[in-house]
N, C-alpha and C positions, 0 to 999 in steps of 0.2 A: 876835437876833429879828425887829428890824427891818428889818435886810438882808434875810430870808426873803419877809417881806411885801411889800419893794418889788420882790424880783425875782418872785416870784409872779404879783403886779399885770402887772409885765411881760410876764411870758412868757404871763398868759391875755388880756392885750390883743392880743399877736401872733397867739396862736393865732386869734382872734377874727378880725380880720384877715385872715388867711392865707385861713381858713374861708369866709368873705364873698368872697374874690376868686379863691376855687377853684371855688364854685359860681356865682358870678354875682348879677345884681341878685333873681333867682328867689325863691329862698331859700337860707338858709344852711345848709349841710353840716356840720351837728352831727357826727359822727361824724369829720372830717377836726378839727374844733375840738380835739374829748373827747381824742385821739389825740395829739396835739400838746401840748396842757396833761399829759397823762397822763405823756409824756417828762419833760417840765419838772418835774413832781412828783417823781418816780422820778429822777430827775437831782440836786435838791436835797436829796432823802433820801440818797441815797448820798452827797452831797460832806456832808451833815450828822452821817451815820453814821463816814465816814473822817476825819472832824475829832475827832471824840467817841473815836473809838480810838487816834489818834493820841494824844490827851491822855491817854488812859487808861497806855499804855506810859510815858509821862513822871514818871508818880506811883512816888514810892519806897515799895518794900515794909520796906524798915527800918526800924530805929528810927534 
């Protein structure tokens, strides 16, 4: 869980910086920032789902 929080914080800061650089100093381009962060959240969710599904396959069903 700690890795997820660190990863999402890193991608949030990165999305904010890219949104600022794309828009310039006049105002923040929130659509770019939100889009990039949404891609990061989706990627982390997919990574979590993939790890969980692999762990379920390793469980034995027999006694």
